[in-house]
ROKEDO-960393 format. One record per residue (C-alpha): residue number from 1; residue in one letter; chain; z, y, x. Coordinates in Angstrom, 2 decimals. Layout:
! residues N
> seq;type;mol;pz;py;px
> NUM;A;A;Z;Y;X
...
//
This chain:
! residues 157
> seq;type;mol;pz;py;px
> 1;M;A;65.35;18.37;-55.49
> 2;I;A;63.76;17.77;-51.77
> 3;N;A;60.44;15.66;-52.34
> 4;R;A;59.54;13.96;-49.00
> 5;I;A;56.42;11.31;-48.80
> 6;F;A;54.27;9.59;-46.14
> 7;I;A;50.84;9.28;-46.18
> 8;H;A;49.43;6.30;-43.79
> 9;G;A;45.90;6.66;-42.53
> 10;L;A;43.17;4.80;-43.47
> 11;D;A;43.49;1.42;-42.22
> 12;S;A;47.79;1.49;-42.99
> 13;S;A;49.97;1.52;-45.23
> 14;S;A;53.38;2.00;-46.20
> 15;K;A;54.71;-1.47;-44.09
> 16;G;A;53.09;0.28;-41.42
> 17;T;A;55.28;1.25;-38.44
> 18;K;A;55.49;5.08;-39.55
> 19;G;A;56.94;3.94;-43.05
> 20;V;A;59.37;1.01;-41.65
> 21;F;A;60.48;4.01;-39.65
> 22;F;A;60.87;6.85;-42.47
> 23;R;A;61.48;3.59;-45.05
> 24;E;A;63.92;2.85;-43.06
> 25;K;A;65.08;6.47;-41.71
> 26;Y;A;64.81;7.81;-45.24
> 27;P;A;65.14;5.85;-48.60
> 28;D;A;64.42;8.29;-50.99
> 29;M;A;61.34;8.70;-49.01
> 30;M;A;58.20;8.41;-51.00
> 31;I;A;56.09;6.25;-49.14
> 32;P;A;53.74;4.63;-51.40
> 33;T;A;49.83;2.19;-50.48
> 34;F;A;46.62;3.73;-50.23
> 35;T;A;43.33;1.66;-51.25
> 36;G;A;40.48;2.41;-52.67
> 37;D;A;38.02;6.06;-51.33
> 38;L;A;39.35;9.12;-50.50
> 39;Q;A;38.37;9.84;-54.72
> 40;K;A;41.16;7.39;-55.23
> 41;R;A;43.45;8.05;-52.80
> 42;M;A;43.86;11.71;-53.94
> 43;I;A;43.78;10.64;-57.96
> 44;K;A;47.36;8.24;-56.74
> 45;L;A;48.65;11.13;-54.52
> 46;N;A;47.77;13.65;-57.08
> 47;G;A;49.98;11.45;-59.71
> 48;I;A;52.81;10.81;-58.17
> 49;L;A;53.51;14.34;-57.47
> 50;S;A;52.30;15.63;-60.80
> 51;G;A;55.29;17.37;-61.66
> 52;K;A;56.84;17.68;-58.66
> 53;S;A;57.56;20.41;-56.11
> 54;D;A;59.99;21.32;-52.94
> 55;I;A;58.06;18.67;-51.30
> 56;R;A;57.96;17.62;-47.86
> 57;I;A;54.21;15.77;-47.13
> 58;V;A;53.88;14.25;-43.76
> 59;G;A;50.62;12.81;-43.63
> 60;S;A;48.64;10.48;-40.77
> 61;S;A;45.56;10.44;-40.03
> 62;F;A;43.54;9.96;-43.02
> 63;G;A;46.80;10.87;-44.68
> 64;G;A;46.97;14.17;-42.80
> 65;L;A;43.43;15.16;-44.31
> 66;M;A;44.83;13.69;-48.05
> 67;A;A;48.26;16.32;-47.58
> 68;T;A;45.73;19.06;-46.26
> 69;L;A;43.77;18.35;-49.91
> 70;F;A;46.66;18.08;-52.00
> 71;A;A;47.87;20.61;-50.20
> 72;L;A;45.23;23.51;-50.79
> 73;E;A;44.62;22.23;-54.03
> 74;N;A;48.30;22.56;-54.65
> 75;G;A;50.31;24.84;-52.22
> 76;S;A;52.87;26.28;-54.20
> 77;Q;A;54.01;22.43;-54.59
> 78;V;A;53.97;21.68;-51.05
> 79;K;A;57.35;23.10;-48.71
> 80;R;A;55.50;21.92;-45.40
> 81;A;A;53.49;19.30;-43.63
> 82;I;A;53.67;17.69;-40.77
> 83;L;A;50.66;16.15;-39.70
> 84;L;A;49.74;13.47;-37.54
> 85;A;A;46.64;12.80;-35.85
> 86;P;A;44.78;14.64;-38.80
> 87;A;A;41.47;13.82;-40.27
> 88;I;A;40.60;17.47;-41.23
> 89;N;A;37.33;16.74;-39.50
> 90;M;A;36.77;14.95;-42.41
> 91;I;A;37.28;17.96;-44.63
> 92;K;A;33.85;18.83;-44.80
> 93;F;A;32.83;15.39;-46.53
> 94;A;A;35.46;16.39;-48.87
> 95;S;A;34.03;19.09;-50.41
> 96;H;A;36.95;20.27;-51.67
> 97;K;A;37.49;23.28;-49.09
> 98;K;A;38.47;26.15;-50.88
> 99;G;A;41.29;28.38;-49.55
> 100;R;A;44.17;27.89;-47.38
> 101;V;A;47.30;27.01;-46.81
> 102;S;A;50.04;28.95;-46.68
> 103;A;A;53.49;26.67;-46.45
> 104;P;A;54.49;25.82;-42.71
> 105;V;A;52.23;23.42;-41.36
> 106;R;A;52.81;20.77;-38.15
> 107;I;A;50.28;18.86;-36.55
> 108;Y;A;50.53;16.98;-33.57
> 109;H;A;47.86;15.35;-31.89
> 110;G;A;47.20;13.14;-29.23
> 111;R;A;45.75;14.02;-26.14
> 112;G;A;44.42;10.78;-25.48
> 113;D;A;43.18;10.50;-28.82
> 114;D;A;39.66;8.26;-28.77
> 115;V;A;40.37;7.69;-32.85
> 116;I;A;40.12;11.73;-34.64
> 117;P;A;38.90;13.75;-31.79
> 118;L;A;41.11;16.75;-30.54
> 119;A;A;38.44;19.75;-30.17
> 120;E;A;37.06;18.98;-33.53
> 121;I;A;40.73;19.31;-35.02
> 122;D;A;42.22;22.51;-33.26
> 123;P;A;39.36;25.22;-35.01
> 124;I;A;39.12;23.06;-38.20
> 125;A;A;42.90;23.53;-38.45
> 126;R;A;43.09;27.54;-37.53
> 127;E;A;41.09;27.63;-40.79
> 128;I;A;42.70;26.51;-43.03
> 129;F;A;46.11;26.69;-42.10
> 130;T;A;47.65;29.76;-42.65
> 131;D;A;51.22;29.04;-40.72
> 132;L;A;49.93;26.76;-38.44
> 133;S;A;52.09;25.09;-34.96
> 134;F;A;49.79;23.44;-33.45
> 135;T;A;51.74;20.72;-30.61
> 136;I;A;49.11;18.23;-28.36
> 137;V;A;51.11;15.26;-26.82
> 138;D;A;50.53;12.86;-24.81
> 139;D;A;49.58;9.82;-26.40
> 140;D;A;47.02;7.82;-28.24
> 141;H;A;45.79;8.25;-31.71
> 142;F;A;48.64;6.33;-33.13
> 143;L;A;51.40;8.77;-31.68
> 144;H;A;53.62;5.45;-30.65
> 145;K;A;55.01;7.28;-28.70
> 146;T;A;55.95;10.56;-29.74
> 147;F;A;56.55;9.83;-32.97
> 148;K;A;59.76;8.49;-33.72
> 149;D;A;61.06;11.55;-31.01
> 150;L;A;60.23;13.85;-33.35
> 151;D;A;63.14;15.83;-34.82
> 152;W;A;62.42;14.67;-38.02
> 153;D;A;65.76;15.75;-39.44
> 154;T;A;64.48;19.89;-38.95
> 155;L;A;60.93;18.46;-39.82
> 156;L;A;61.94;17.08;-42.84
> 157;A;A;64.64;19.74;-43.95
//
């Protein structure tokens, strides 16, 4: 069974633009709301995905950091990850940084992102992910012009 989950950003929720989009397009997708600090959010995420495999994980911004940390700790459960302007530049604060992620990872990052600096993300991504596709798009941090037009059926298959 395919398990799909969307992890929203720090100041968003499951009711944000991306959460609503995924809920309409993929009714079986898990779209929880996370609150609190990183540790509290990761405890909740680990509980939701406990015992699940064949996971397709989509993480946006801070949710991209969470998805990365989950994949680092539970790599065999993750089939693929799609990260939207991921805050993996914050990974140094997470103290979880160990190993590498071998599942296919697709990153989409806006050239005009003024929240998560693109220049910081690329080298970190290349260090962590062994099967990486990194796409820079003409968009801002929220990727509102881009994310709906991505081939989600293929990305989440």
